N, C-alpha and C positions, 0 to 999 in steps of 0.2 A: 739031364738035369744039371750036370756040371758045366754044360756049355755056356751058361750065362754067368758063371763065376769067374771073376777076374782076379788073379793073384797079384799082390803087391810085389814090385821088383825088389830084388835083394840089394841092400845098401850096406855100406860100411858103417856099422854102428859106432866105431871108434871116432870117425871124423864128424865132429859136431858142426863144422862150418862148411861142409861140402855143399856145393851148388850156389853159394852166395856170389861167386864171380860170374855165374852164368846169367846172361841178360839177353833180352830180345834184340836182335840186330836192328830193329826199327829205331831204337833209341841211340844208335851209334852215330854220334854227331860228326865224328871224324871222317866217316865214309859217306856223308850226305852228298858231297860233290860228285861222287861216283854212283849215287843211287838214282837210277833212271826214273823210277816211279815218283820219287820226291821232286826231282826237277820237273817232271811232267805236271805234277800237282801245282807247283808254284806258278806255272804258266797258265793254269786255268783260272776262270773268274772266281770260283769259290774256294780255291786252294784245297781241294779234296784229293786225297790219295786214292787211287783206284784200289778196289779190294784185291788182296793178294792171297786170300785164303787163310791168313793168320788171324785167329780170333783173339780179341783182347778180353782180359778179365773184366767182368761187370759187377763184381761184388761191391766196389766202392760206391757205386751210384744206384744200388738196388733200392735204397730207401727213397729215392726220387721217382721210383716207378719203372726203372729200366730192368728188364729181366732177359735171360738168355732166350726166352721165347721169341723176342724180337728178331733174333738172328735166324730163327727158323721160319720167318715170313709172316708172323702175326703183326697186326697193327699196333701202333703206340697208343696205349689206353691207360694213363696213370690213374684216372678216376674210376676206372672199372665200369664205364658206361656200356661196354659191349655186353655186359651181363644182363641188360634189359632194364625196364623201369623197376623202381623200388616197390616192394609190396605195399598195398594200401594201409593207412593208419587204422589202428583198431577203433572201431566205432564206439563213440562215447555213449555211455548208458545214461539216458536222461532220467531214468527212474531211480538212480542211485541216491542215497541220502546225502553224500558229499556234494553231488551236483546240485541238488535242490537247495542246499545251504548256500552254495556259491551264488546261485541265481537270486536267492532272497536277499543276500547281503548286497549284491549289486543294485537291486531294486531300492533298498533302504538308502543307499548312498545317493541314488538319483533323486529320490523324494526330498532329501535334505538339500540338495543343490537347487531343485525347483523351488523349494520354500524360500531359500535365500534370494533367488532371482526375483521371485514375486514380491518380496519385501523391498528390494532395491527399486522395483518399478512402481512402488506405492500401493500395490494390491495387498493390503494387510490381511484381509479376510482369507484370500486364497493362500497366502503364506502360512497362516495358522492351520488351515485345513491340511495342507501338505505336511506340516510338522506333526500334526496329530496322526496322520496316516503313517508317517515314518515311524512314530513311536509304537503304534500297534504292530506293524510288521517287524520291528526290532525285537519286541517281546516274543513274538512267534519264533523268530530266529534263535533267540537264546534258549527257548525250550527245546528246539530241534537239536541244537548243539549239545545240550546236556544229555540228550538221549544217545547221541552218536559218539561224542568224545568226552574227555574228562573236563571238569569245570574250569581248570586252569587254561584251557584253550579258547575260552570265550574272548571275543574281540572287545576289550574294554574301551579302546579308542572310539569305536563306532557307537557304543552305548553312551559315552560321554558327549559326543557330538550331537547325537539325537536329542538327549535331554537338554543340553545347553541351547540348541536351536529352538526347542519347544518353549523353554522358559523365555527366551528373547522374543519370540512371536507373541506369547501371552502378554508380555510387558508392552510391546508395540501396540497391541489392541486394547491396552488399558485394562486388562484383566489381571489386576495386581495380586489378588489372593492366589489365583492359580499359578502365576509366575513365581511367587514366593514359595509355594509348596514344591514346585519343580526344582527350584534352586536348593531347597532344603534336602531333597533326595540326593543331589550331587554332593553337597557339602558334607552330609553325614556319612557318606560312603567312604570308608578309609582306603578303598582300593584306587580311588581317583587321587593321584598326586597333584599338589598345587591347586586343589579345588578351593582352598580357603580364600583365595583372592576374589572369588565370585561373591563374597560377602560385600564387596564394593557395589556390585549391581543390586544386591538386596538393600543396601543403604540408599541407593538412588531411588529405588521404588518407595521406600518409606519417606524419603524427602518429597517425592511427588504427592504422597498421601498426606503431607504436612505432619507426619509423625516424627518430629525432629529429634526427640530423645532416642528413639530406636535407630534413627538414621545415624546419629553420632555413635551409638553403641556398635553398630555393624561396621562403620568406618574404622573405628579403633580396633575391632577384632581383626579386620583385614590388614590393618597396619602392623599388628603384632605378628601376623603369619607371613608377612612378606619380608624376605631377607634384606639386610642393609645394602647388599650389592645392587639391588634394583632401586637406585636412587631416584630416578625420574618418576617411577610409579608411586613411591612413597611421598614425593612432593605433591603429586596430583591429589592423593588421598588427603593429605593435610590441608590442601586448598579446599577440598569439599567440606572438611570439618570446619574450617574457618567460615565458609559461606553459610553453613548450617547454624553456626553460633550467631551470625549476623541476623538471620531470620528469627532466631529466638530472642534477640535483644541482649545476648550475653557478649557485649562488645569487648570486655576485657579478655575473655577467653579467645575471641576472634583475633584480637590484637596479638596475643601470644603466638597463635598459629602463623599469622602472616609475617610477624617479625622473624620467626624462625626461618620461614621460606626465603625472605629477603636477605637473610644472612648466609644461607646455604646456597640457594640457586635462585637469584632474583629474576622475576619476570613481570611483565606489564600488568597482568590481571591481579596478581598478589599485591603489587604496589598500589594499584588503584583501590582495591578493597581495603588496604591498610589505611589509606587516606579517608575512605568512607567511615571506617571504624573510629578514627581519631575525630572526625567531624561530628560523629554521633555523641561522643563523650565531651566534645567542646575543648579539646586540648590544642591551643593555637600553635605552641612551639613544636609539638609533635607533628602537627599537620605540615608545618614548613619542612621539617626534616624528612617526612615521608614523601613530600613533593620532590625534594631534591634527590631522594633515592629513586623515585619513579623516573625522573629525568635522566639519571645515570644508568638506567638499564640498557645494556647494549642491544642494538637493533638487529645485529647479525645478518646484515644484508650488504651486498657489494656496493661499491660506490657507483653513482650514476655515470661517472666519466668513462667507464669501460664500454658503454653503449654509444659512445661518440667516436667516429672514425678519426684517428690521428693523422692520416694521410689519405691519398687518393688511390691506394692499392686496391684493385678490384676484388682480389681474394678476401682481404680484410673486410671490405665493405659488405660482401656477401655474407660473411660469418656474422657480422654485427646485425645485419638485417634479419638473419635467421633467428638470432637469440633475443632480438629487441622486444618481442612480444610472446615469447614462449611461456610454458607453464611456470618455469622457475621465476621468470621476470614478473609474471602476474602474481605469484605468491609473495614476492618481495614487495610489490605495490600494496597488496592487501595488508601485509604486516606493518608497513609504514603508515598506511591510512589508519589502522587500528591503534597504533601508538599515538598518532596525532590526535585521534578522537579521545583517548584516555587522558592525554595531557591537557587538551582544551577543556574537557568536561571537569577535570579536577581543578584547573585554574579558576573556572567560572564558579565552582562550588565554594572554594576556600577564600577567594579574593575578598568577598564582602565581610569575612569574619576574622581574618588573621591580623588585620590592622584596625585602626580607629575608624576608617572609612573604606568603602569599596574601591575608591580611586587609588588610595595608597596601597591597598592590597593588590590591585591590578599592576601597579608600578613594580612592586616587589616580584610578582610572578614574571613580569616581562624581563626584569633584570636577570632572573635565574635562567629563563629560557634563552636569553641572548648568549649566555656563557656556556650553553650546552650544544649538542649536536643537532638540536631542533631550532636553530636560530631563526629559520624562516617563519616559525609560528609566532614570533614576537609581534609582527604586524597584525596578524589575525587577532591576537589578544587585545591590541590597541583598538581595533574596530569593535570587538566585543565590549570593550569598555565604553565606547560611544553608544552602543546599543543599550547598555545598562543605564546610561544617562537618559535615554529615551524612555525606558520603562519607569524611571524615577520622575518622569515629566520635566526633566531639566534639559530643555531643548537647546538653550544657549551653550551649555557645556558640551552637549553632543555635537553641535555644529563646530565649536572650537576644536574639539578632539579630531573630528574628521578633516578639518582644514589643515591639520598638521601633515597630512599625507600628500598634499599637492606637489611636494618636491621629492616624493619617493619614487621608486621604480614604477614601471607602467602598470603591472597587475594590481599592486596595492593602491596606486592612485586611482585606477578605474573603479575599484571596489568602493573606496571612500567617496569619490565623486558621484557614484550611483546612489549611495545613501543620502548624500546631500541633495541631489536632485529630487529624490523622493520626498525628503522633508519639506523642501520649499514648495513642491507640488501640493502637498497636503495643506500647507498654509496659504494656498492660492497665489503664491508669488511666482507666477509662471515665467517671468523673465529670468529670475535667478535659477529656477528649475531647468529652464532651457539651456542656460549657460553651463551649468554643471553637467547636464546630460551630454552636451557637446564635448566637454572635457573628458568625461568617462568614455565616450565613443572614440575620441581621438587617441586616448591612452590604450584602449583595447578594442579594436574594431569588431572582435568576435565575442564581445560580452553581451549575451542576450538581454540581461537585465538593463544594461545601459541603453540598448536600442529600444527596449520597451518603454523606458522612461522618456526617451526622446520622442517616441511616438505619442506618448500621453500629453506632452507639452504641445505638440502640433495639433493633437485632437482638441485640446482645450481652446485653441485659437480658431477652431472651425475648419481647418484644412484636412478633411477626412481622407482624401485621396493620398496625400503625402504621409499621413499617419499610417495608412494601410501599408505603404511601402516599408516603413521602419519595422512594423510588426512582421511583415514577410521576411525581412532580412534577419530579424531575431530568430524566426522559425527555421530559416536556412542554416543558421549557426548552431541551433539547438532545437531539434524537433520536439523535445519534451518540455519546452517552455510553455506551460499552460496559460500563464498570464498573457503572453502575446497572442495565443490562439483565442482566448476569451475576448480580448480587446479588439481583435480584427473582426470577430463576429459582431460586436457592438458597432464597429465602424461600418460594416456592410449594412447593418440595420438602419443606421443613420442615412446611408446613401440609398436606401430603399431597394437594395439588392438582396431580397429576402432569401432567394434560393442559395446564394453563396453564404449568407449568414447562417442559414439552417445547416448547411454542410459543415461549417466550422463548429457549431455547437454539438452536432452529432458526433464529430470526431472527438471533441472534448469529452462528451459523455462516455465514449469508449475508454477513455483514460481515467476519468473521475466518475465512477459509476454512481456514487451517492452524493453528488454535489447538488445542493438545493438550488443554487443560482443558475446552474446550467440547465437543470430540468425546467425551471421557470422560464428561462429564455426560449427554450424549444417550444414550450406551450404558448408563449406569447407570440412567437413568429407564426405558428400555425393559426393563431387567432387573427393575426394581421393578414394572413393568406386566405382568410374566410373559410377555414376548415375547422369548425367547432368540435367535431368528433375527435380529431387528433389532439386538439388543444385540451379537451376534457381528459383524454387518455393520459397525456403527459402530466396534467395537473394531479391526476389520481396517483401517479408514481411519485410526484412531489410530496403529496400528503402522506404517502407511506414512509417517506424519509423524515419529514417534519410534521407529524400528525397534529401538533398544537399550534401551527401557524395560522393565525386568524385571517391574514390577508389572502393566503392561498385558498382557504375554505370559502371566504366570501367571493373570491374570483370564480371558483368552481360553481358556487351557487348562482352567480350572475349568468354564467354560460348556460346552465340548465334552465334558468328563467327565460333567457332569450330563445331557447329551443321549445319553450312551452311546457316543460316538465316542472310544474309547480311543487309537487311533493318532494322531488329530489332537491330542488332549489331550497325549499324550506328546511330540509335536513341539514344541508351544508351551511345555510345562513344561521340556523340555530346553533350549530357547533361553533361557528365563528363567534357568535355572541357569547357563548358559554366561556370561551377562552379569553375574549377581550370585549367586555360588555360596555365599551365606551366608543365604539365605532358608530357614528351618527348614521351613515348610509345603511349599515346592517339593521340598526334599530328602526330606521324609517321603513325598510322593506318588510320587516317582521310585523310592524304595526299595520301597514297597508294590507299584508296578507290576512291578518285576523279580521280586519274590517271587510275585506273582500269575501271572506268565508262566513260573515255574519256572526263573528265572535268578538263583538266590540269590547266586552268586559276584559278579555285577554289583551286587547290592544292598548288598554289604558296604562298598564305597567310599563310598556315600552316608551310611550310618549311622556310619561312622568319621568322616566330616566333621562330621556332627551332634554326635558326641561331643566333637570338638574345639571346636565352637562353644559347646556347653553341657556342659562337663566335669563339672558337679555333678549332672547328670541321669543316673541309672543306667539308664534305659530304653533309651538309644541303645546303650550297651555290651552290654546284654542282647540287643538286636536283632542286634548283630554276632555274638555267640556263637550265637544261634539260627540265623543264616544259615550259620555254619560247620557246625552240627549238621545242618541240612537238606541241605547239600551233601555230607554224608558225611565231613567232615574232623573226626572226633571228638577227635583229639589236640589240634588247634588250638582246638576248642570248649572242651575241658577246661582248656587253658592260659588261655583268655580268662575262663572262669568263675572260675578261681583268682585271676586278676588283679583281677577285679571284687570278689571276696570280700575281698582285701587292702584295697581302697579303700573298700568299703561292707560292713563285717563284719556288719551287722545286717540285711542284705537277705535276706528269706525265700526269694524265688524263686531267687536265685543258689544258696543252700544246697540247695534241693530238687533242682536240676539236678546239683549236685556229688555229692549222695548217690546220685542215680540213675545218673550216668555211672560213678562209682567202683564201685558195686555191679555194674554190667554188665561192667566191665572187670577186676574183681577186685582193685582197689587197696586197700591197707591203710588209706588215709586215710578210708575210708567211715565208720568208727565215730566218728572225730573230728567229721566233718561232721554225722553223724546226731545226736550229742549236742548240738552247737550248734543244730541245727534244732529239736530238742525243747525246748531252753531258750527259744529265741525264740518258739516257738508258745505255750509256757506263759505267757511275759510278755505276749504278745498277748491271750490269753484274760483275764488279770488286768486289763489295761487296758480291755478291752471291758466286763467286769463293772463296773469302777469308773465307766466312762462311763455305763453303763445305770443304775446305782444313783444316780448324781448327777442324771441326767435325771429319774428317777422322784421323787427327793427334792425337786427344784425345782418339780415340778408342770408342767413344760413342756418341750418338745424343745429340745435344745441342739445347735448345729451342731458337727460333727466332720469331720475329714478322713479320707476313705477311703484307706487305704494298701495295699489288697490288690492293686493293679495293677502298680505299678512299683517301689515302695520302701517301706520301713517306717520309722517314727519321723520323719516329716516330710520325708523326702528326695524324695518324689514331688512333682511340680508339681501345682497345683490344676487341677481339671477345666475351669475356664473360662479359664485363662491363655492369652492369644493367642500363637500361634506355638509352643506346647508340647503340642499335642494331636495324636495320631496320627489318620490319616484313617479313614473308615468302611471303606475297603478293608482296612486292616490288622486292624481289629476283626473284619471279616467273614471273614477267612481261616480255613479249617478248622483244627482243632486237629491238631498234627503227629502223623502216624502214624509213630512211631519204628520203625526196623528191628529194635530189640531189645525189642519189646513183650512177648514171651513170658516174658522173665525180669524184667520190670520190676515194681516194687512197685505193685500196683493201688490201694492206699490213697493212696500219694503221687500217683499219676496222677489219682485222683478229686479230690483236694484241690488239685491244681496249677491255678493261674490263670495263663494265658499273659500275658506282658507286653503283648500287644495287647488290653488289657481294654476293657470298654465305656465306662468313665468317661473315656477319652482319645480317644474317637472324634471325628472332625471332620465334621459334617454338610455336605453338598454341594449341597443343593437349597434348602430354605426358608431355612435359616440364612444361607447365603451370599448371599442377596438383599440383606442389609444391607451397605452400603458401608463399607469400612474408611476411616475419616476421614483416615488418614495417606497414603493412596494418592496423592491429587492435591491435598493441602491443601484439602479440600472446603469447610471452613468459614472459610478465611482470606479475609475480605471486603476489597474495596477495595485490591487489590494495586497498582494503578497510579493512585492518587488524587492524587499530587503533580502540581500543574499544570505545564504545559510552560513 
């Protein structure tokens, strides 16, 4: 048992420093030259001393993983990998309450995220459903936490985010009462810090509901609960209060809010609203001061010069190219465009009222703008001044103002010349219009309005091919130039290139979905292409846009009539008559329709209206008398014929019917009327002989007016006069079989020509394929060529 016990050697306890001079001979540097092992190690590649059996103490490096075991042949293993793989982790208990709470909390967060994503994608209904689902699961989560842990461990941040998202989704879906209730839950809970600022959102909802008093109340409550360090938020709330005051008409309170904002943190919106408030109360001097404040608002954008390369350094050019159109540059452009819009709108608003005349007011605004950072807007204000002259119908002053820009820089000169060209075009002074159009194009070759105006002047001279080239160039410079696209469609229609014209108008329809002119042109082209079904379909779309347009309704009625659908034709003609009861063609068709359907009494009111519109045309009064005669009211017919004879004593047809009616009824006046009729017929024969002899004597045919249908002696309208021709239906009606034919004079009956004669028929098929130019101002080009 004692064989394993090693006794410590005896030492001299009095010598405290014994052994300190003893050292390992390995560290004896003085003897290194004589150390064979060291010299041998120096000569080796790794300078390692061969082992000599002397062990070195390893205590100093034990922490790094070196142990004495390494000297006994064990491998170097500082990480303890030789001990084998680590034991497996303890399996997680899925059924534990803590794990269930964690999973449910994760699911609530996912639902809130999905709700926000759906809202950003525009799916508001799905966003609301996700928000509601998140709210339900969050309430379950709270109950489970209360059962497992203490109430103070509840995740208030998660509860706040769920309620706030739910209120936002209610508001987005315009469910304002539910949104307000949800916001109230958040605001009244004292555990939610800084929840008072949500009263701004509640004020916004009341503003949308037009409950302005409550909106102001909540804005002010939110303003009281937001500390003064949040300066920007307080300014925005005060701006909301000012806007609400404007909506309620409390302009003095609005002025106080906006003046405070402009004195503390001036911005463009507040400055513009301040001008509106002063304009509403009519304070001229304050309007001027507010405009100067608006002009002085700093734009806070970098100068445009930094986007221009100062040299040809490739690296600098690459950097400039990269930042030339990045998001920051786009934001700067938007801010500058918004500032210019506010300034231009404010100037146009106050210029007519701040001085004795709008011209003096514009001059004042121009001078103020010239002295500001927006000096380039001065020219735009001058052009607006000219446009104001146009609205005042003072064309001479407008022209004089625009002519002042002829010596300006290119862009302004081009804009002024474009307007001058358009003015002269409207006055049919095509030479002047062409001259200024050339000036506008030469000043700015890429100005689509200038090119369109130039095309218009060429179109007016009949050179349609060249006009199309100008319109095409305008479209190449600006593919959204709808005027050029519309005009090139008209040009192709003039050139009878109907497929290309249809393509242009269909493209335009994709841009301007509810343009009545475009819809009409498409329908008209289909009619010219002899496709009545498509024409009717597009006219139906046109009527859905302009349901009270009588021309479109009558056009659709004519198409149904040409297709043989009389009932549909009657419906649209009647609607057209209801909206515009003075269209002779519509009145004519309706009268003929009732005669054709044997309702002569109803036809009388239409022909009577026609006689009121054209009292010098005897044919309408003859048709009224004819309707009385057809309906069996002979006494009324006789009275009507007598009245016609008093107004038109030389009308042959009226006398023939008077002779006939008086003969059948045995009246004494028959001889008088018969004598007059014989004299008129004799005069008619003499005139015809003179006309024939004159034509034979001159050796060529001479035009004469055929008076056998409606009147004699030039009282009848010409066969080609628009709006004065009876329809083919009237002409095609059978000659009246009178109930007193047995006693009538056969010679008179044979020579009688019904007033529904062939020379006043109105063709309904081929001839109606031509578009009436007055229907939609078909050839008025460049309606909207004034630049914005």
